[in-house]
C-alpha positions in Angstrom: 0.6 -24.4 -10.0 1.2 -28.3 -11.2 -1.8 -30.5 -11.5 -0.4 -33.3 -9.1 0.7 -30.6 -6.5 -3.0 -29.4 -6.6 -4.3 -33.0 -6.1 -2.3 -33.8 -3.1 -3.4 -30.1 -1.6 -6.9 -29.9 0.1 -8.6 -26.4 0.4 -9.7 -25.4 3.6 -11.0 -21.7 3.3 -12.0 -19.8 0.3 -12.8 -15.9 -0.1 -13.3 -13.4 -2.5 -10.9 -10.6 -2.9 -9.1 -7.7 -5.0 -5.4 -8.8 -4.9 -2.5 -6.3 -5.0 1.1 -6.4 -4.5 3.7 -3.8 -3.2 5.5 -2.0 -5.7 9.2 -3.4 -5.6 10.7 -0.2 -6.7 9.2 2.5 -4.4 8.0 -0.2 -1.7 5.2 2.6 -1.4 2.6 2.1 -3.8 0.0 -0.8 -4.3 0.2 -2.6 -7.7 -3.2 -4.3 -8.6 -2.3 -8.2 -9.2 -5.8 -8.8 -10.2 -8.4 -6.4 -12.4 -11.4 -8.1 -10.6 -12.3 -10.1 -7.5 -10.6 -13.4 -7.5 -10.8 -16.4 -5.1 -8.1 -16.6 -2.5 -7.9 -20.2 -0.9 -6.1 -21.5 2.1 -4.6 -25.0 1.0 -2.8 -27.8 3.2 0.1 -29.7 1.4 -0.2 -33.1 3.4 2.9 -34.3 1.9 5.3 -31.4 3.0 2.8 -30.5 6.1 2.9 -26.8 5.1 -0.4 -24.3 4.9 -0.5 -22.0 1.6 -2.3 -19.2 0.7 -2.8 -19.6 -3.1 -4.8 -17.3 -5.7 -4.9 -17.9 -9.4 -5.6 -15.5 -12.1 -6.3 -16.7 -15.6 -3.4 -19.2 -16.1 -1.0 -18.0 -13.6 -0.7 -18.0 -9.9 -1.0 -14.2 -8.6 -0.4 -15.4 -4.8 1.6 -18.6 -3.8 2.7 -17.5 -0.2 3.7 -20.5 2.6 2.3 -19.4 5.9 5.1 -19.6 8.4 4.6 -19.1 12.3 6.3 -15.7 12.1 3.7 -14.1 9.6 1.2 -11.3 10.8 -2.0 -10.2 8.8 -2.5 -6.8 9.5 -5.7 -5.0 9.0 -5.1 -1.6 7.7 -8.9 -0.3 7.0 -12.2 -1.8 7.6 -12.0 -3.5 4.0 -8.0 -4.3 3.6 -5.7 -6.2 4.9 -1.7 -7.3 4.1 0.8 -9.8 5.3 4.6 -9.8 4.2 6.1 -12.7 2.7 10.0 -13.1 3.4 10.2 -15.6 1.0 8.7 -14.2 -2.0 10.4 -10.9 -1.2 7.0 -9.1 -1.3 3.9 -7.9 0.6 0.4 -9.0 -0.6 -2.6 -7.1 0.0 -6.5 -7.9 0.0 -9.3 -5.6 -0.4 -12.7 -7.3 0.4 -16.5 -6.3 -0.3 -17.2 -6.3 3.6 -15.9 -5.6 6.8 -17.1 -9.3 7.8 -15.4 -11.2 5.1 -12.2 -9.3 6.2 -12.5 -10.3 9.9 -13.3 -13.8 8.6 -10.0 -14.2 6.6 -8.0 -12.8 9.5 -9.4 -15.3 12.0 -8.8 -18.2 9.4 -5.1 -16.9 9.1 -4.1 -16.7 12.5 -5.7 -20.5 12.7 -3.6 -21.4 9.7 -0.6 -19.6 11.4 -0.8 -21.5 14.6 -1.2 -24.9 12.9 2.0 -24.2 10.7 3.7 -23.3 14.1 2.4 -27.0 15.7 3.2 -28.7 12.5 6.9 -27.3 12.6 7.5 -28.2 16.1 6.2 -31.9 15.4 8.5 -32.0 12.3 11.5 -30.7 14.8 10.7 -33.3 17.3 10.5 -36.0 14.7 13.9 -35.1 13.1 15.6 -35.3 16.8 14.1 -38.4 17.3 14.9 -40.1 14.2 18.4 -38.6 13.3 20.9 -40.8 15.2 23.8 -37.6 14.9 21.3 -35.7 17.4 21.4 -38.8 19.9 23.5 -38.5 23.2 25.5 -41.5 24.0 24.8 -43.3 27.3 27.6 -42.7 29.9 29.9 -45.7 30.5 30.2 -47.9 33.7 32.9 -46.3 35.7 34.0 -49.6 36.8 35.1 -50.2 33.6 37.3 -47.5 32.8 38.7 -47.5 36.5 42.1 -48.0 35.1 41.9 -45.3 32.6 42.4 -41.7 34.3 44.0 -40.0 31.1 41.1 -41.2 29.0 38.9 -38.9 31.9 41.2 -36.2 31.9 40.8 -35.8 28.0 36.9 -35.7 28.4 36.8 -33.2 30.5 38.2 -30.2 28.5 36.2 -31.6 25.5 33.0 -31.1 27.3 33.9 -27.6 28.3 34.8 -27.1 24.7 31.4 -28.3 23.8 29.7 -26.2 26.3 31.5 -23.1 25.0 30.8 -23.6 21.5 27.2 -24.0 22.0 27.0 -21.0 24.1 28.8 -19.1 21.2 26.2 -20.7 18.8 23.2 -19.7 21.0 24.8 -15.8 21.1 25.1 -16.1 17.4 21.8 -17.2 17.0 20.1 -14.7 19.2 22.0 -11.7 17.5 20.9 -13.2 14.1 17.3 -13.4 15.5 17.3 -9.9 17.1 18.7 -8.3 13.7 15.9 -10.2 11.5 13.3 -9.2 14.2 14.6 -5.4 13.8 14.6 -5.5 10.0 11.2 -7.3 9.8 9.8 -4.6 12.3 11.1 -1.8 10.3 9.6 -3.4 7.4 6.3 -3.6 8.6 6.1 -0.1 10.3 7.1 1.1 7.2 4.4 -0.5 5.0 1.8 0.0 7.6 2.4 3.9 7.4 2.3 3.7 3.7 -1.1 1.8 3.7 -2.3 4.3 6.2 -1.1 7.2 3.9 -2.6 5.6 1.2 -6.3 5.2 3.0 -6.1 9.2 4.1 -5.2 10.4 0.5 -8.5 8.3 -0.5 -10.7 9.7 2.1 -8.8 13.2 1.6 -10.0 13.0 -2.4 -13.4 12.1 -1.6 -14.0 15.1 0.9 -12.7 17.3 -1.7 -15.1 15.8 -4.5 -18.3 16.2 -1.7 -17.3 19.9 -0.9 -17.1 21.0 -4.6 -20.7 19.0 -5.1 -21.9 20.7 -2.2 -20.6 24.1 -3.3 -22.4 23.7 -6.8 -25.8 22.6 -5.3 -25.6 25.8 -3.2 -24.8 28.3 -5.6 -27.3 26.6 -7.8 -30.2 26.8 -5.3 -29.2 30.6 -4.4 -29.7 31.5 -8.2 -32.7 29.6 -8.5 -34.3 31.5 -5.3 -33.1 34.8 -6.8 -35.0 34.1 -9.9 -38.2 33.1 -8.4 -37.9 36.1 -6.1 -37.5 38.6 -9.3 -40.4 36.8 -11.1 -42.7 37.1 -8.0 -41.8 40.9 -7.9 -42.7 41.1 -11.6 -45.8 39.4 -11.3 -47.4 41.4 -8.2 -46.4 44.4 -10.0 -48.7 43.4 -13.2 -51.6 42.1 -10.4 -51.3 45.9 -9.3 -51.2 47.6 -12.4 -54.2 45.3 -13.6 -56.2 46.0 -10.1 -55.6 49.9 -10.9 -56.9 49.3 -14.7 -60.3 47.5 -13.4 -60.9 49.9 -10.5 -60.7 53.0 -12.4 -63.7 52.4 -14.9 -65.6 51.3 -12.1 -64.9 54.7 -10.3 -65.5 56.9 -13.0 -68.9 55.3 -14.7 -72.1 56.8 -14.2 -75.5 54.7 -13.3 -76.9 55.9 -16.5 -74.3 54.8 -18.8 -74.3 51.1 -17.9 -77.8 51.3 -19.9 -76.3 51.7 -23.6 -74.2 49.5 -25.8 -71.1 51.2 -24.7 -72.2 50.0 -21.2 -72.5 46.6 -22.5 -68.6 46.7 -23.9 -67.3 48.2 -21.1 -68.9 45.4 -18.9 -67.2 42.7 -21.1 -63.7 44.4 -21.1 -64.3 44.4 -16.8 -65.0 40.4 -17.1 -61.9 40.0 -19.4 -59.6 42.0 -17.0 -61.1 40.1 -14.0 -60.4 36.7 -15.3 -56.7 38.3 -16.4 -56.4 38.9 -12.6 -57.7 35.8 -11.2 -55.2 34.3 -13.5 -52.5 36.2 -12.2 -53.6 35.8 -8.8 -53.3 32.1 -9.2 -49.8 32.2 -10.8 -48.8 34.5 -7.9 -50.0 31.9 -5.6 -48.1 29.2 -7.2 -44.9 31.2 -7.0 -45.5 32.3 -3.4 -45.6 28.4 -2.5 -42.2 27.9 -4.8 -40.7 30.8 -2.7 -41.9 29.1 0.6 -40.5 25.8 -0.4 -37.1 27.3 -1.2 -37.1 29.1 1.9 -38.0 25.9 3.5 -35.1 24.5 1.8 -32.6 27.5 3.0 -32.2 25.7 6.1 -30.8 23.0 4.2 -28.3 25.3 2.5 -27.3 26.4 6.0 -26.5 22.9 7.0 -24.8 22.4 3.9 -22.8 25.3 4.7 -21.9 24.1 8.2 -21.2 20.5 6.5 -18.8 22.4 4.1 -16.9 24.1 6.9 -16.6 21.1 8.8 -15.2 19.4 5.8 -12.5 22.1 5.3 -11.5 21.6 8.9 -11.4 17.9 8.4 -9.4 18.3 5.2 -7.0 20.4 7.2 -6.6 17.8 9.8 -6.2 15.4 7.1 -3.4 17.4 5.5 -1.6 17.8 9.0 -1.9 14.1 9.3 -0.5 13.5 6.2 2.4 15.7 6.7 2.8 13.9 10.2 2.8 10.5 8.2 5.3 11.7 5.7 7.6 12.7 8.6 7.3 9.3 10.2 8.0 7.2 6.7 11.1 9.2 6.5 12.1 8.6 9.9 11.1 4.9 9.5 13.4 5.1 6.4 16.2 5.9 8.0 15.9 3.5 11.1 15.6 0.7 8.3 18.9 1.9 6.7 20.5 2.1 10.2 19.3 -1.4 10.8 20.7 -2.6 7.6 23.8 -1.1 8.3 23.8 -2.8 11.7 22.6 -6.2 9.8 25.9 -6.1 7.6 28.2 -5.2 10.9 26.7 -8.3 12.6 27.1 -10.6 9.5 30.6 -9.6 9.1 31.1 -10.1 12.9 29.5 -13.8 12.9 31.6 -14.7 9.9 34.8 -13.5 11.8 33.6 -15.5 14.7 32.9 -18.3 12.5 36.1 -18.4 11.2 37.9 -18.0 14.6 35.6 -21.2 15.9 36.6 -23.2 12.9 40.4 -22.6 13.5 39.8 -23.6 17.3 38.2 -26.9 16.7 40.8 -27.6 14.0 43.2 -27.0 16.8 41.2 -28.9 19.5 40.8 -32.2 16.8 44.5 -32.1 16.8 45.3 -32.2 20.1 42.5 -34.8 20.6 43.9 -37.0 18.1 47.2 -36.6 19.9 46.1 -37.4 23.2 43.9 -40.4 22.0 47.2 -42.1 20.4 49.2 -41.2 24.0 46.0 -43.0 25.7 46.3 -46.1 23.1 49.9 -46.4 24.0 
C-alpha cells in the first residue's frame, strides 16, 4: 500500500489470524497466504468514504478488500471464518486462535458493512442533489402556454415514452440483480460446502490417529499384563519348591541330631533357606500388587475399547457425511453451470433490448425534432 494512502486511513479494529485464500484453479482447497498469524485490520478511507480490510505480510499486502453492503462473513467452524470479494475475484479465510476472537471479528465485520451501506446511501443522495442532470424541471404556468396546444400534444407521448423506458430499465436492472444473486448464492454455497468438507476431513484424520494410538496402548497393556502373570506363576512355583525343601529336613530330623556339628550346619542352611523364602515372598507380594494395579487398569482398557468402537461408528458417519457433501458439491457445481448459462443468455437478451431501445430512442428524437420544427413554424 502507498504510504500516503496509509496516512489518510485510520485503523478501527485489529486482530491476529492465519490468512488463507481459495485456490483460483480448483476453487476447493485453501492456500495459506501467511506462514504465521499476522495482523488483520479494518481501515476507514476518509477521502473515498470506504471501509477496507487490510493485512500486510512482509513487504506486500496479502489482504486488500473493500467492504461492500453485499458482503457476508461466514463462520464455518469454531475458529474459522471466510468472506467472498467479487472485486478481487477470490475468497479470503481467517483462522483465529480462539472462538472469542472469531466472534469479535464477525461483529466488527457486520458493523463495518452496515457503515459502508450508510456511506453509500449518503454519497448517492449527495450525488443526486448536486448533479443538475438529475434535477426535474418545474412545470410551466399553464396561462403562458394557453395558445400552444401542439406543444402540449408533443409532451404527452414523450412522457409515456419516458415512463416506458424507465420501466424497461427497471426490469433489466432487476433481472441483472437476480442473476447476480443466483451466481453469488451458488458460489457461496459451494465454498461453504468445501470448507465444511475440509473440516470433516481434518476431524476424520484426528479420529483415525486417536484410534491407532488407543489400539497400540491396549496391546501394550495386554502384553505387559501377560508377562506379569507369567512371572508371578514362576515365582509361586519357586516359593512352593523352597517351602518343600525347608519342610523336608525339619520333618526327618531326629531330636538328638540337633546337638552335633552336623546339626549346626543344617540349622544354618535352614536359616538361609528361610531368608530366601522371605525374599521370594516379598517379591511375590510386590508382583501381586502390580497384578492388582493392572487389573484395576483393566476397566480403563474396557473404556478404551468402548471409545474405539464409538470412534469407529463416528468414522463411518463422517465417511457417509463426506460422501453426501461430495454429492452436494457436485450438485452445486451443476447448478452453478446452469446459472452461468442462464446468465449468458440473459446478457444476450439485455444487449438485444438495449440495441432496440437505442434505435427507438433515435427514431423518437427524430420525430421530436420534426414536431419541434412544426411548433416553431
